[in-house]
C-alpha positions as CSV (number, residue, x, y, z in Angstrom):
1,M,3.5,-33.2,-57.9
2,M,2.0,-29.9,-56.9
3,E,-0.5,-31.5,-54.6
4,D,2.3,-33.5,-52.9
5,R,4.2,-30.3,-52.3
6,E,1.2,-28.5,-50.9
7,V,0.5,-31.5,-48.6
8,R,4.2,-31.4,-47.4
9,E,4.1,-27.6,-46.8
10,K,0.9,-27.9,-44.8
11,G,2.4,-30.8,-42.8
12,K,5.5,-28.6,-42.1
13,Q,3.3,-25.7,-41.0
14,E,1.2,-27.9,-38.8
15,N,4.3,-29.4,-37.1
16,Y,5.8,-25.9,-36.7
17,R,2.5,-24.7,-35.0
18,K,2.6,-27.7,-32.7
19,V,6.2,-27.2,-31.7
20,S,5.6,-23.5,-31.2
21,G,2.6,-24.2,-29.1
22,R,4.5,-26.7,-26.9
23,R,7.3,-24.2,-26.4
24,A,4.9,-21.4,-25.6
25,G,3.2,-23.7,-23.1
26,L,6.4,-24.6,-21.4
27,R,7.4,-20.9,-21.3
28,Y,4.1,-20.0,-19.6
29,L,4.5,-22.8,-17.1
30,A,8.1,-21.8,-16.3
31,A,7.0,-18.2,-15.8
32,F,4.3,-19.0,-13.3
33,V,6.6,-21.5,-11.5
34,I,9.3,-18.8,-11.2
35,L,6.8,-16.2,-9.8
36,L,5.4,-18.8,-7.3
37,I,8.9,-19.7,-6.1
38,L,9.8,-16.1,-5.7
39,L,6.6,-15.4,-3.8
40,C,7.1,-18.3,-1.4
41,F,10.8,-17.4,-0.9
42,L,9.9,-13.7,-0.2
43,L,7.1,-14.7,2.2
44,V,9.5,-16.7,4.3
45,W,12.2,-14.0,4.1
46,N,9.8,-11.3,5.1
47,I,8.4,-13.3,8.1
48,N,12.0,-14.0,9.2
49,S,13.3,-10.4,8.8
50,G,13.1,-7.8,11.5
51,S,14.6,-6.7,14.8
52,I,14.0,-10.2,16.1
53,E,15.1,-12.9,13.7
54,L,13.3,-16.3,13.7
55,K,14.5,-19.6,12.4
56,V,12.5,-21.4,9.6
57,P,11.5,-24.4,11.9
58,D,10.3,-21.9,14.5
59,I,8.2,-20.1,11.9
60,I,6.7,-23.4,10.7
61,G,5.9,-24.4,14.2
62,I,4.2,-21.0,15.0
63,L,2.2,-20.9,11.7
64,F,1.0,-24.5,11.4
65,L,1.4,-26.1,14.8
66,G,0.7,-23.2,17.2
67,E,4.0,-23.8,18.9
68,G,6.6,-21.3,20.1
69,D,6.9,-18.6,22.8
70,E,4.2,-15.9,23.1
71,T,6.5,-13.1,22.0
72,S,7.4,-14.8,18.7
73,Y,3.8,-15.8,18.2
74,N,2.5,-12.3,18.6
75,I,5.3,-10.9,16.3
76,I,4.3,-13.2,13.5
77,W,0.5,-13.2,13.8
78,T,-0.1,-9.7,14.9
79,I,2.6,-7.6,13.2
80,R,4.4,-9.4,10.3
81,L,1.8,-11.6,8.8
82,P,-0.9,-8.9,8.3
83,R,1.7,-6.6,6.8
84,I,2.9,-9.3,4.4
85,L,-0.6,-10.3,3.3
86,A,-1.3,-6.6,2.7
87,A,1.8,-6.3,0.5
88,V,0.7,-9.4,-1.5
89,I,-3.0,-8.3,-1.9
90,L,-2.4,-4.6,-2.6
91,G,0.6,-5.2,-4.8
92,G,-1.4,-7.6,-7.0
93,A,-4.3,-5.1,-7.0
94,L,-2.1,-2.2,-8.1
95,S,-0.5,-4.3,-10.9
96,I,-3.9,-5.4,-12.3
97,S,-5.2,-1.8,-12.1
98,G,-2.2,-0.7,-14.2
99,F,-2.8,-3.4,-16.7
100,L,-6.4,-2.3,-17.1
101,L,-5.4,1.3,-17.6
102,Q,-2.8,0.4,-20.1
103,T,-5.4,-1.6,-22.0
104,F,-8.0,1.2,-21.8
105,F,-5.6,4.0,-23.1
106,N,-3.5,1.6,-25.3
107,N,-0.4,3.1,-23.6
108,P,2.3,1.1,-21.8
109,I,3.1,3.9,-19.4
110,A,-0.4,4.5,-18.2
111,G,-0.9,3.7,-14.6
112,P,-2.8,4.9,-11.4
113,F,0.2,6.9,-10.1
114,V,1.2,8.5,-13.4
115,L,-2.3,9.5,-14.5
116,G,-3.0,11.1,-11.1
117,I,-5.6,8.6,-10.0
118,S,-3.8,7.7,-6.9
119,S,-3.2,11.4,-6.0
120,G,-6.9,12.1,-6.4
121,A,-7.7,9.2,-4.1
122,E,-5.1,10.5,-1.6
123,L,-6.6,14.0,-1.7
124,I,-10.2,12.9,-0.8
125,V,-8.9,10.4,1.8
126,A,-6.8,13.2,3.4
127,L,-9.8,15.6,3.5
128,S,-12.0,12.8,5.0
129,M,-9.4,11.9,7.6
130,I,-9.0,15.5,8.7
131,Y,-12.8,15.8,9.0
132,F,-13.3,12.6,11.0
133,L,-10.3,13.2,13.2
134,G,-11.5,16.8,13.9
135,K,-14.8,15.3,15.0
136,G,-12.9,12.8,17.3
137,M,-14.0,9.9,15.1
138,V,-12.0,7.1,13.4
139,M,-12.6,6.2,9.8
140,N,-13.5,2.5,9.2
141,S,-12.3,0.5,6.2
142,A,-15.5,1.0,4.2
143,V,-15.4,4.8,4.5
144,L,-11.7,4.8,3.6
145,I,-12.3,2.8,0.4
146,L,-15.4,4.9,-0.4
147,A,-13.4,8.1,-0.1
148,A,-10.5,6.8,-2.1
149,F,-12.9,5.5,-4.8
150,L,-14.5,8.9,-5.0
151,G,-11.1,10.6,-5.4
152,S,-10.1,8.1,-8.0
153,M,-13.3,8.6,-10.0
154,I,-12.9,12.4,-9.9
155,S,-9.3,12.2,-11.2
156,M,-10.3,9.6,-13.8
157,G,-13.0,12.0,-14.9
158,F,-10.5,14.8,-15.5
159,V,-8.2,12.3,-17.4
160,L,-11.1,11.2,-19.6
161,L,-12.1,14.7,-20.3
162,I,-8.6,15.6,-21.3
163,S,-8.3,12.4,-23.4
164,S,-11.4,13.5,-25.4
165,K,-9.6,16.7,-26.3
166,V,-6.1,15.4,-26.7
167,K,-5.4,12.6,-29.1
168,N,-1.6,12.4,-28.4
169,M,-1.0,9.8,-25.7
170,S,2.2,11.6,-24.6
171,M,0.2,14.7,-23.9
172,L,-2.3,12.6,-22.0
173,V,0.4,11.2,-19.7
174,V,1.8,14.7,-19.1
175,S,-1.7,16.0,-18.3
176,G,-2.1,13.1,-15.8
177,I,1.1,14.0,-14.1
178,M,-0.1,17.6,-13.9
179,I,-3.3,16.4,-12.2
180,S,-1.2,14.4,-9.8
181,Y,0.9,17.5,-8.9
182,I,-2.3,19.6,-8.4
183,C,-3.9,17.0,-6.1
184,S,-0.6,16.6,-4.2
185,A,-0.3,20.3,-3.8
186,V,-3.8,20.7,-2.4
187,T,-3.2,17.7,-0.1
188,D,0.0,19.4,1.2
189,F,-1.9,22.7,1.6
190,V,-4.7,21.0,3.6
191,V,-2.2,19.1,5.8
192,T,-0.3,22.4,6.6
193,F,-3.3,23.9,8.2
194,A,-4.5,20.7,10.0
195,N,-4.1,20.0,13.7
196,D,-0.8,18.6,14.9
197,S,-2.3,15.2,15.7
198,D,-3.9,15.1,12.3
199,I,-0.6,15.9,10.6
200,V,1.1,12.9,12.2
201,N,-1.5,10.5,11.0
202,L,-1.7,12.0,7.5
203,H,2.1,12.2,7.2
204,N,2.6,8.5,8.0
205,W,-0.1,7.5,5.6
206,S,0.8,9.8,2.7
207,M,4.3,8.5,2.6
208,G,3.0,5.0,1.6
209,S,3.5,2.0,3.9
210,F,2.1,-1.4,4.7
211,S,2.9,-1.0,8.4
212,G,0.1,-0.9,11.0
213,T,-2.1,-3.3,9.0
214,S,-4.6,-5.2,11.1
215,W,-6.4,-8.5,10.4
216,D,-9.6,-6.5,10.0
217,N,-7.9,-4.4,7.2
218,V,-6.7,-7.6,5.6
219,K,-10.1,-9.1,5.5
220,V,-11.7,-6.1,4.0
221,M,-9.0,-5.5,1.3
222,A,-9.0,-9.3,0.5
223,V,-12.7,-9.2,-0.2
224,F,-12.6,-6.1,-2.4
225,V,-9.4,-7.0,-4.3
226,L,-10.1,-10.7,-4.8
227,V,-13.7,-10.2,-6.0
228,T,-12.6,-7.4,-8.4
229,S,-9.7,-9.5,-9.7
230,V,-11.9,-12.5,-10.4
231,V,-14.3,-10.2,-12.3
232,V,-11.4,-8.9,-14.3
233,F,-10.2,-12.4,-15.0
234,F,-13.6,-13.4,-16.4
235,M,-13.3,-10.4,-18.7
236,S,-10.2,-11.8,-20.3
237,K,-11.9,-12.6,-23.6
238,P,-13.4,-9.1,-24.2
239,I,-10.1,-7.5,-23.0
240,G,-8.2,-9.7,-25.5
241,A,-10.6,-8.6,-28.3
242,Y,-10.3,-4.9,-27.3
243,Q,-6.5,-5.2,-27.5
244,L,-6.9,-5.9,-31.2
245,G,-8.9,-2.7,-31.7
246,E,-12.4,-1.4,-31.0
247,V,-13.7,-2.4,-34.5
248,Y,-12.6,-6.0,-33.9
249,A,-14.0,-6.1,-30.4
250,Q,-17.4,-4.8,-31.7
251,N,-17.4,-7.5,-34.4
252,M,-16.8,-10.0,-31.6
253,G,-20.0,-8.8,-29.8
254,V,-18.3,-6.6,-27.2
255,N,-20.4,-3.6,-26.1
256,I,-17.6,-1.0,-26.2
257,R,-19.3,1.7,-24.1
258,V,-20.2,-0.8,-21.3
259,F,-16.8,-2.4,-21.6
260,R,-14.9,0.9,-21.2
261,V,-17.0,1.9,-18.2
262,A,-16.3,-1.5,-16.6
263,L,-12.6,-1.1,-17.1
264,I,-12.7,2.4,-15.5
265,L,-14.7,1.2,-12.5
266,L,-12.6,-2.0,-11.9
267,S,-9.3,-0.1,-12.2
268,S,-10.6,2.6,-9.8
269,I,-11.8,0.1,-7.2
270,L,-8.4,-1.6,-7.2
271,S,-6.3,1.6,-7.0
272,A,-8.7,3.1,-4.4
273,C,-8.3,0.0,-2.2
274,V,-4.5,0.4,-2.4
275,T,-4.5,4.1,-1.6
276,A,-7.0,3.7,1.2
277,F,-4.9,1.2,3.2
278,A,-1.3,1.9,2.1
279,G,-1.3,5.4,0.7
280,P,0.0,6.3,-2.7
281,I,2.5,3.7,-4.2
282,S,4.3,4.7,-7.3
283,F,5.3,2.8,-10.5
284,V,4.1,-0.7,-9.6
285,G,1.1,-0.3,-11.9
286,I,3.4,0.5,-14.8
287,A,6.5,-1.6,-14.3
288,V,5.0,-4.9,-13.2
289,P,2.6,-5.4,-16.2
290,H,5.5,-4.7,-18.6
291,L,7.9,-7.1,-16.8
292,V,5.2,-9.8,-16.8
293,K,4.5,-9.4,-20.5
294,S,8.3,-9.6,-21.1
295,L,8.5,-12.8,-19.0
296,L,5.5,-14.5,-20.7
297,K,6.3,-13.0,-24.2
298,T,2.6,-12.6,-24.7
299,A,-0.2,-10.1,-23.9
300,K,-3.0,-12.6,-23.6
301,P,-5.2,-11.4,-20.7
302,I,-6.0,-14.9,-19.5
303,L,-2.3,-15.3,-18.7
304,V,-1.2,-11.8,-18.0
305,I,-3.9,-11.0,-15.4
306,P,-3.0,-13.8,-12.9
307,A,0.7,-13.3,-13.6
308,C,0.3,-9.5,-12.9
309,F,-1.2,-10.3,-9.5
310,L,1.7,-12.7,-8.7
311,G,4.2,-10.2,-10.1
312,G,2.8,-7.3,-8.2
313,A,2.8,-9.3,-5.0
314,V,6.4,-10.3,-5.5
315,F,7.5,-6.8,-6.4
316,C,5.8,-5.2,-3.3
317,L,7.1,-7.9,-1.0
318,F,10.6,-7.3,-2.2
319,C,10.3,-3.5,-1.9
320,D,8.7,-3.7,1.5
321,L,11.5,-6.0,2.7
322,I,14.1,-3.4,1.6
323,A,12.0,-0.5,3.1
324,R,12.0,-2.3,6.5
325,T,15.5,-3.7,6.7
326,V,18.1,-1.7,4.8
327,F,18.2,1.3,7.2
328,A,16.6,-0.4,10.2
329,P,15.3,0.8,12.7
330,T,14.5,3.7,10.3
331,E,11.8,2.6,7.8
332,L,11.7,4.0,4.3
333,S,8.4,4.8,2.6
334,I,7.3,2.0,0.2
335,S,6.7,4.5,-2.6
336,S,10.3,5.6,-2.5
337,V,11.6,2.1,-2.9
338,T,9.1,1.1,-5.6
339,A,10.2,4.3,-7.5
340,I,13.9,3.2,-7.4
341,F,13.1,-0.1,-9.1
342,G,10.1,0.9,-11.1
343,A,11.2,4.2,-12.7
344,P,14.1,2.6,-14.7
345,V,11.5,0.2,-16.2
346,V,9.4,3.2,-17.3
347,I,12.4,4.9,-18.8
348,F,13.3,1.7,-20.7
349,I,9.7,1.4,-22.0
350,M,9.8,5.0,-23.3
351,I,13.2,4.5,-25.0
352,S,12.0,1.3,-26.6
353,R,8.9,3.0,-27.9
354,K,10.9,5.9,-29.3
355,K,13.2,3.5,-31.2
356,K,10.2,1.7,-32.7
357,L,8.7,5.0,-33.9
């Protein structure tokens, strides 16, 4: 009798696991389908929106058949499409960067903007731009990314130094915000004493925007972001082990020191690429990973990483659409719009954590 009961219990547990697995699989599939549908919808909407509206058949003809008048063709291929692709690529990069930092610090409100990493990149890029413009030279994409990466690493170095002294994660976030303010203050001070022509270029860039993106910029950012994102995806297994604790990760054969360095470098490359081409963009790296995890109802990196890229692309496309169209012809900074939608998510995360504690 006892054996029969044990067999029945095991059978029930096995059936429950199978049903739960199927439900989880359907939920994951539905989440990715929703993100892809939103991405396609926003792509078409962004291409169609602007001072000159284009019909969907005209857009299809221009994109895939090479048809349409020259003005519409130039508007789509020269102005709108590079900007849209920049929003997709850089939005995905910023979201993955935020996920990596949240994993590294085990804190859901860690992100490139909050920890001051974006501001550090902004400072070094601003100094570099003033120097090159003062010499009558133009910074190419490689130099921009290199300067932003250097600024990111300097800020990250200060954050890591503080984290070794401060064990309270709330204090770490506050310290990161202070670093951000210091870098922003120095940037403003430098801009104040720059030449008038330099100020115009720096002001437009420091406000955060995807406008003015060229196809050359898109090619460079695509290479950096996609290669880095693929490397992050192939690190899904050690990231998943690290989420369960350093001791568990070590037992699974993960070299913690190398792994942590890799997380820092990959996150800095992604955030530096975003800052170099679009300026500082706030709250995307915090809000999107949280929303993606809530949608998937899991923190498995193999699912969260590609979903974060899609979610970041959708979020930035939506915010850029609002920035361009709500007060047209005046354009809002992308960072202002992302803050409007991202900051409430951060407040919700902090309240939820407070309740759990």
